[in-house]
C-alpha positions in Angstrom: 0.0 0.1 0.0 1.1 3.7 -0.9 1.2 5.7 2.8 2.7 8.6 1.9 4.0 10.3 -1.5 5.8 13.8 -2.0 7.1 15.5 -5.1 9.4 18.5 -5.3 10.7 20.9 -8.3 8.8 18.6 -10.7 7.3 20.9 -13.8 4.7 22.8 -12.3 4.7 21.2 -8.3 7.2 23.2 -6.0 6.1 20.7 -3.2 3.4 18.9 -2.1 2.8 16.0 0.0 -0.1 13.4 -0.3 -1.3 10.9 2.4 -2.8 8.2 0.8 -5.2 6.2 3.0 -6.5 2.2 2.5 -9.6 1.7 0.2 -10.5 4.7 -2.5 -8.7 7.8 -2.6 -9.8 10.6 -5.0 -8.1 13.0 -7.2 -10.6 15.3 -8.6 -10.1 19.0 -10.0 -10.7 20.7 -13.4 -9.0 19.4 -16.7 -5.4 20.2 -17.2 -4.9 21.1 -13.6 -2.3 18.2 -13.2 -4.3 15.2 -11.8 -2.3 12.4 -14.3 1.1 14.6 -14.0 1.0 13.6 -10.0 0.3 9.8 -11.3 3.7 10.2 -13.7 5.2 11.5 -11.3 4.3 8.2 -8.9 5.7 6.1 -12.6 8.8 7.9 -12.4 9.6 6.9 -9.3 9.0 3.4 -10.0 11.1 2.9 -13.4 9.5 5.5 -15.8 11.7 8.0 -17.1 11.5 11.8 -17.5 13.2 14.4 -19.4 15.7 17.0 -18.1 13.1 19.9 -19.0 10.4 18.2 -16.2 12.8 20.1 -13.6 10.9 23.1 -12.2 13.0 26.2 -13.5 15.5 27.5 -11.3 15.9 24.0 -9.8 19.2 22.1 -9.8 17.2 18.6 -8.9 13.5 17.4 -8.4 12.8 14.8 -6.3 10.0 12.2 -5.6 9.9 10.2 -2.4 6.8 7.7 -1.3 6.7 5.3 2.0 4.6 2.0 1.0 3.8 -0.3 3.6 4.4 -4.0 2.6 4.0 -7.2 4.3 7.5 -7.6 5.0 7.6 -4.4 6.3 8.0 -0.6 5.1 10.1 0.4 2.2 11.1 4.3 1.4 11.4 4.8 -2.6 13.1 8.6 -3.3 14.6 9.2 -7.0 16.2 12.5 -8.1 16.4 14.2 -11.5 19.1 16.6 -12.5 18.2 19.3 -14.4 22.0 19.8 -15.9 22.5 16.0 -17.1 18.8 14.8 -17.5 20.3 11.5 -15.2 18.8 10.4 -12.3 19.9 8.9 -8.9 17.3 6.0 -7.5 17.6 5.3 -3.4 15.7 2.7 -2.1 15.6 3.1 1.7 18.7 5.1 1.8 21.1 3.0 -0.3 21.6 3.8 -4.1 20.2 1.1 -6.0 19.8 0.5 -10.1 16.8 1.4 -11.9 16.1 -2.4 -12.8 15.6 -3.4 -9.2 12.8 -0.7 -8.5 11.1 -1.9 -12.2 11.3 -5.6 -11.1 9.4 -4.7 -7.7 6.9 -2.7 -9.8 4.0 -4.8 -10.3 4.0 -5.9 -6.5 3.9 -1.7 -5.7 1.6 -0.6 -8.1 -0.9 -1.5 -10.7 -1.5 1.4 -12.7 -4.8 1.4 -15.1 -5.7 4.1 -17.6 -7.6 5.3 -21.3 -3.8 3.6 -22.1 -4.7 0.6 -20.9 -8.2 0.5 -23.3 -6.5 0.2 -26.4 -3.5 -2.3 -24.9 -7.3 -4.0 -24.0 -7.7 -4.5 -28.0 -4.0 -5.7 -29.0 -4.6 -9.4 -29.4 -1.2 -10.1 -28.0 -2.4 -8.2 -24.5 -5.4 -10.8 -24.5 -3.1 -13.7 -25.0 -1.1 -12.3 -21.8 -4.3 -11.6 -19.4 -5.2 -15.6 -20.1 -1.7 -16.9 -19.2 -1.9 -14.7 -16.1 -5.0 -16.6 -15.0 -3.3 -20.1 -15.8 -3.3 -21.8 -12.7 0.5 -23.3 -14.2 2.5 -20.3 -14.9 5.0 -22.4 -14.7 4.0 -23.8 -18.4 4.4 -20.3 -19.7 7.9 -20.0 -17.7 8.6 -23.4 -19.3 7.4 -22.3 -23.0 9.3 -19.0 -22.6 12.6 -20.1 -21.3 12.7 -23.4 -24.0 11.5 -20.3 -26.6 14.5 -18.2 -25.6 17.4 -21.4 -25.5 15.9 -22.0 -29.2 16.6 -18.5 -30.4 20.1 -18.0 -28.7 20.9 -21.8 -30.2 19.4 -20.6 -33.5 21.3 -17.3 -33.5 24.7 -19.0 -32.9 23.9 -21.7 -35.7 23.4 -19.0 -37.5 26.1 -16.7 -36.5 28.7 -19.8 -37.2 27.2 -20.8 -40.9 27.5 -17.1 -42.2 31.2 -16.7 -40.8 31.9 -20.4 -42.4 30.1 -19.1 -45.7 31.8 -16.0 -45.7 35.8 -17.9 -44.8 34.5 -20.5 -47.6 34.1 -17.8 -49.8 37.7 -16.7 -48.9 39.2 -19.8 -48.8 41.3 -19.3 -51.9 42.6 -16.1 -51.0 43.1 -17.1 -47.4 45.2 -20.7 -48.5 47.2 -18.2 -50.9 48.2 -15.8 -48.2 49.3 -18.6 -46.4 51.2 -20.0 -48.8 53.2 -16.9 -49.7 53.8 -16.4 -46.0 55.1 -19.9 -45.2 57.2 -19.4 -47.9 59.4 -16.4 -46.9 58.7 -17.6 -42.9 58.8 -13.8 -41.1 58.9 -13.8 -37.4 57.8 -11.0 -35.4 60.6 -8.2 -35.0 63.1 -9.8 -37.6 63.3 -6.6 -40.2 64.8 -4.8 -37.1 66.6 -7.2 -36.2 68.3 -7.5 -39.6 68.6 -3.9 -40.1 70.3 -3.4 -36.7 72.6 -6.7 -37.5 73.4 -5.1 -41.0 73.9 -1.3 -39.7 76.4 -2.9 -37.2 78.1 -5.2 -39.7 78.9 -1.9 -42.1 80.1 -0.3 -39.2 83.0 -3.3 -38.2 83.3 -3.1 -42.0 84.0 0.5 -42.1 85.9 0.7 -39.1 88.4 -2.1 -40.9 88.7 -0.3 -43.8 90.2 2.9 -42.0 92.5 0.4 -40.0 93.8 -0.9 -43.0 94.4 3.1 -44.4 96.3 3.6 -41.3 98.4 0.2 -41.8 98.9 1.5 -45.3 100.3 4.7 -44.2 102.7 3.2 -41.3 104.0 0.5 -43.4 103.9 2.1 -47.2 102.3 1.3 -50.3 104.8 2.9 -52.7 108.1 3.2 -50.7 108.9 3.3 -47.5 106.2 3.6 -44.7 106.0 6.1 -41.5 107.7 3.2 -39.6 110.8 2.8 -42.0 111.1 6.3 -42.1 111.6 6.4 -38.5 114.3 3.6 -38.7 116.6 5.4 -41.1 115.8 8.6 -38.9 117.2 7.2 -35.8 119.9 5.4 -37.5 121.0 8.7 -39.0 120.8 10.8 -35.9 122.6 8.1 -34.0 125.5 8.5 -36.3 125.5 12.2 -35.7 125.1 11.4 -31.6 128.7 9.5 -32.6 130.4 11.7 -34.9 129.2 14.4 -32.4 130.7 12.3 -29.3 134.3 12.4 -31.0 134.3 16.2 -31.9 133.0 16.8 -28.4 136.0 15.3 -27.0 138.8 17.9 -28.6 137.3 20.8 -27.3 138.2 22.1 -23.9 134.5 23.7 -23.5 131.5 24.0 -25.7 132.1 27.2 -28.3 128.5 29.2 -29.0 129.5 27.2 -32.9 130.1 23.8 -31.2 127.9 21.1 -32.5 124.6 19.5 -30.5 124.2 16.9 -28.8 121.8 14.3 -30.8 121.8 11.7 -28.4 118.5 12.6 -26.5 116.5 13.0 -30.1 118.0 9.6 -31.4 116.0 8.3 -27.7 113.2 10.3 -28.8 113.2 9.0 -32.3 113.9 5.5 -31.0 110.8 5.9 -28.3 108.5 6.8 -30.9 109.5 4.2 -33.3 108.7 1.5 -30.7 105.2 3.5 -30.1 104.3 3.1 -33.6 105.2 -0.5 -33.9 102.7 -0.5 -30.8 99.9 1.1 -32.7 101.0 -1.5 -36.1 100.2 -4.1 -33.9 96.7 -2.6 -32.2 96.1 -2.1 -36.1 96.3 -5.1 -37.2 93.9 -6.9 -34.7 90.2 -7.0 -36.7 87.5 -5.9 -34.9 85.0 -8.2 -33.3 81.8 -8.7 -35.3 78.6 -7.6 -32.9 77.1 -10.4 -30.8 73.4 -11.3 -31.1 71.1 -13.5 -29.5 69.3 -14.9 -32.7 69.7 -17.3 -35.3 70.8 -13.4 -37.5 74.7 -14.2 -36.0 76.1 -16.3 -38.7 74.8 -13.8 -41.8 77.1 -11.7 -43.8 76.2 -8.4 -45.1 74.8 -10.2 -48.5 72.6 -12.6 -46.7 71.1 -10.1 -44.4 70.4 -7.6 -47.8 68.9 -10.4 -49.5 66.6 -11.5 -46.3 65.5 -7.7 -46.1 64.6 -7.8 -49.8 62.3 -10.9 -49.1 60.7 -9.4 -46.3 60.3 -6.3 -48.8 58.6 -8.1 -51.6 56.0 -9.9 -49.3 55.0 -6.6 -47.6 54.4 -5.5 -51.0 52.3 -8.3 -52.2 50.3 -8.5 -49.1 50.4 -4.6 -48.8 50.7 -5.4 -44.7 53.6 -4.1 -42.2 55.9 -7.4 -41.1 54.2 -7.6 -37.8 50.5 -7.5 -39.4 51.4 -10.5 -41.8 52.4 -12.7 -39.0 49.3 -11.4 -36.6 47.7 -12.5 -40.3 49.1 -16.0 -40.4 47.9 -16.6 -37.2 44.8 -15.4 -38.5 44.6 -17.3 -41.4 45.4 -20.6 -39.4 43.1 -20.1 -36.8 40.0 -19.5 -39.6 41.3 -22.5 -41.8 41.1 -24.6 -38.7 37.6 -22.9 -37.7 36.4 -24.1 -41.3 37.6 -28.0 -40.4 36.1 -27.5 -37.6 32.7 -25.4 -37.8 30.9 -28.5 -39.3 30.7 -30.5 -36.5 29.9 -27.9 -34.3 27.4 -26.8 -36.7 26.0 -30.5 -36.1 26.4 -29.9 -32.3 24.2 -27.0 -32.4 21.9 -28.6 -34.4 21.4 -31.3 -32.4 21.2 -29.2 -29.2 18.2 -27.1 -31.3 16.5 -30.5 -31.9 16.4 -31.1 -28.3 15.0 -27.8 -27.0 12.4 -28.1 -30.2 11.2 -31.6 -28.7 11.0 -30.0 -24.9 9.4 -27.1 -26.5 6.3 -29.2 -28.1 6.3 -31.4 -24.8 5.6 -28.0 -23.1 3.6 -26.9 -25.4 1.1 -30.4 -25.6 0.7 -29.0 -21.9 0.0 -25.6 -22.2 -2.5 -25.5 -25.2 -5.3 -27.6 -23.3 -4.5 -25.8 -20.3 -5.2 -22.2 -21.9 -8.3 -23.7 -23.0 -9.4 -25.2 -19.7 -8.0 -21.4 -18.2 -10.0 -19.7 -21.1 -13.3 -20.9 -20.5 -13.1 -20.5 -16.4 -11.6 -16.7 -17.2 -14.7 -16.1 -19.7 -17.2 -17.2 -17.0 -15.7 -15.2 -14.4 -15.7 -11.7 -17.0 -19.5 -12.2 -17.7 -20.0 -12.4 -13.3 -17.6 -9.3 -13.6 -19.5 -7.7 -16.6 -22.8 -8.5 -15.4 -21.9 -6.3 -12.1 -21.0 -3.5 -14.1 -23.8 -2.5 -16.1 -24.0 -5.3 -18.6 -26.6 -6.9 -20.3 -27.4 -10.0 -18.4 -26.9 -11.7 -21.8 -23.3 -10.3 -22.5 -21.0 -13.2 -23.2 -17.2 -13.5 -23.5 -15.4 -16.2 -25.3 -11.6 -17.0 -26.5 -10.6 -17.8 -30.1 -8.0 -19.6 -30.2 -5.5 -19.8 -33.7 -2.6 -22.2 -34.4 0.6 -20.1 -34.9 4.3 -21.9 -34.8 6.8 -20.0 -32.1 9.0 -22.3 -33.5 8.9 -24.1 -36.6 7.1 -27.4 -36.2 6.0 -26.7 -33.1 1.9 -25.4 -32.4 0.4 -22.7 -29.8 -2.8 -21.7 -29.5 -2.8 -18.3 -29.3 -5.7 -16.6 -27.6 -7.9 -13.8 -28.9 -11.0 -12.3 -26.7 -14.2 -12.3 -28.3 -17.7 -11.0 -26.6 -21.2 -11.1 -27.7 -22.9 -7.6 -25.8 -26.1 -8.7 -27.1 -27.9 -11.9 -27.8 -28.2 -13.1 -31.5 -24.7 -11.2 -32.6 -21.8 -13.6 -33.6 -18.7 -13.5 -31.3 -16.6 -10.1 -32.9 -13.3 -8.9 -31.3 -13.1 -6.1 -29.0 -11.7 -3.5 -31.8 -14.9 -3.8 -33.6 -17.9 -3.5 -31.4 -16.6 -2.3 -27.8 -17.2 1.3 -27.1 -15.2 3.7 -25.0 -18.0 3.6 -22.6 -17.9 -0.4 -22.9 -14.1 -1.0 -22.6 -13.8 1.5 -19.4 -16.5 -1.1 -17.7 -14.2 -3.7 -19.5 -11.2 -3.1 -18.3 -12.3 -2.4 -14.6 -13.3 -6.3 -14.8 -10.1 -7.4 -16.2 -8.3 -5.4 -13.9 -10.6 -6.8 -10.9 -10.1 -10.0 -11.6 -6.2 -10.2 -12.4 -4.5 -7.9 -9.6 -4.2 -11.3 -7.5 -1.2 -8.8 -5.6 -3.6 -8.1 -2.5 -0.1 -5.7 -1.5 -0.5 -3.2 -5.1 -2.1 -0.4 -4.9 -4.9 -0.2 -7.9 -4.5 3.0 -9.8 -7.3 3.9 -12.2 -7.0 7.2 -14.2 -9.8 7.9 -15.5 -11.2 4.7 -16.2 -14.9 5.7 -16.3 -14.6 7.6 -19.8 -17.6 7.1 -21.5 -19.4 5.7 -18.6 -22.5 7.5 -17.7 -26.2 7.4 -15.8 -27.0 3.9 -14.1 -24.0 2.3 -15.4 -22.2 4.9 -13.6 -23.2 3.6 -10.1 -22.7 -0.1 -10.9 -18.7 1.1 -11.6 -18.7 2.9 -8.2 -20.1 -0.1 -6.7 -17.3 -2.2 -8.5 -14.7 0.5 -7.1 -15.9 0.3 -3.6 -16.0 -3.5 -3.7 -12.0 -3.8 -4.9 -11.5 -0.9 -2.1 -12.6 -2.7 0.7 -9.9 -5.4 0.1 -7.0 -3.2 -1.2 -6.3 0.1 -1.7 -7.5 2.3 -4.7 -6.3 5.9 -6.3 -8.9 7.3 -8.3 -8.6 10.4 -10.9 -12.2 11.2 -11.8 -14.5 13.9 -13.1 -17.8 12.4 -11.9 -18.6 13.0 -8.1 -20.4 9.9 -7.9 -17.6 8.1 -8.0 -15.1 10.6 -5.5 -18.1 10.6 -3.2 -17.2 7.3 -2.4 -13.6 7.3 -1.3 -12.6 7.4 2.4 -9.9 10.7 1.5 -10.5 13.0 -1.3 -8.0 15.4 -2.9 -8.5 18.2 -4.8 -6.0 19.2 -7.4 -5.8 22.8 -9.1 -3.9 25.0 -10.7 -2.6 28.5 -9.4 -0.8 31.7 -10.4 1.2 33.8 -8.3 3.9 36.4 -9.2 4.3 35.2 -13.2 4.7 31.5 -11.8 2.4 28.9 -11.6 2.0 26.0 -9.3 -0.2 22.7 -9.1 -1.2 22.4 -5.8 -3.0 19.7 -4.0 -4.6 19.5 -0.7 -6.8 17.2 1.3 -10.6 17.8 1.2 -12.5 17.0 4.4 -16.0 18.6 5.5 -17.3 21.4 3.7 -14.7 21.5 0.9 -15.5 18.0 -0.1 -19.4 19.4 -0.6 -18.3 22.0 -1.9 -16.0 19.9 -4.6 -18.8 17.1 -5.6 -21.0 20.2 -6.3 -18.7 21.7 -8.4 -17.7 18.0 -10.6 -21.7 17.5 -10.6 -22.1 21.3 -12.6 -22.8 23.8 -9.6 -25.6 25.9 -9.1 -28.4 24.5 -7.4 -28.5 21.3 -9.6 -24.9 20.4 -8.2 -25.6 21.4 -4.6 -28.3 19.3 -4.7 -26.5 16.4 -5.9 -23.7 16.7 -3.5 -25.9 16.9 -0.5 -27.7 13.1 -1.9 -24.2 11.9 -2.4 -23.1 12.8 0.9 -26.1 11.6 2.9 
């Protein structure tokens, strides 16, 4: 049962609180006052969407909250709508929750019936669901839905598998050609970069060797004496000078400015330099070591590397991919060809699974079809009793027409369509061909009264009395009062005869203040109820008389 509803900053509602009572609660007011919008706010709270422009201008958020008294305890729902993003947040007992959670609970909280429900009543699919809800074996409907869902899943997987197989089969020649071309070259991931690095290193070694050879040629000399040989000649010449200088110096008592230099130090210097060049020559004769790689490229020379890089370049041009993409393509081709080889077995497995599910569905339908026909008789009789109590002729008859359909090839299901005979002598016809708006309203009231089995859920009727008048209105009023005797009912109505039966009466109005429009709602009692009933009855003396009669 819905005990309390509060709406803040939503559209024309600034702050509205409603305390609902058990039994019948009526919402009345002029057309356009905002009665249905209160129910729209409630529907937003239990899962419907609202756009950001529903937030009252100048406010950051709109809030809707409600207190439900349930068999297992009270539950508070609160939902906020942000003006800037249009996003909402839902809280259940002050804990953030998902919209799916409250949608799953919706049927146990509220059963909302409106003029839109009348149009749904005309749809054969909705009529079929009504009959299924009346079944004493809901497990059969669940088993039927589950088997059909699994069949569709298997069929979708089988079709996806077959479509992929067809696509790959059309490309098999191309895939096998690409595989052969790749296998001829057998590229490896990162191979091109490794080869180019190896080639650069080998070229550096070759360049170093060439420079060493030139240096050695300078030392050794190519067409004439080299630097080392020339230094040897120079050393010997200086040594000769040093010996001659030593003999001359012995004949002289003291050195004169014109005395010959002592060449011994120069001989030593040239000798040391020559020895250094000998060491240099030995170092130059050593060849630089080739670079070390931890790969299979170690024994490749530049020519072999160039040849391999050319093969890789040719493969890249042929397949129009990078080398890493070609390596990935090789794996993809292998996977696709393996898939083609294995998919036949997979398809046969899915076909066998489909046959098993098809047999299961057929078995469920073999039980469901007669159960539906049996339930149709009981539901038709129950509806006839309800309709008779709502002002229909005692001769009114209701029946279900069954048409064989195949929800899955080879599986026959009886689908129900609701027919009725409002007057004797007429053949059964669908509701959409003969039912007036008033008849549909009463028919819908009868259906809701029979089908709403959850006694905790609040029944909401939004102008379900549309098209009803006269004595029939009293029958509708009695039926609503009977429903309200065992569960909570919230009724939006323009008829004083119905509003007068309410245990709690709310008046919805629209007012303008300071150039702003507000939707207001207040609970009526005593004299205010009489005035509202008089207004609904047309006002004046006639309206006052009807209001007094209804209250008395």
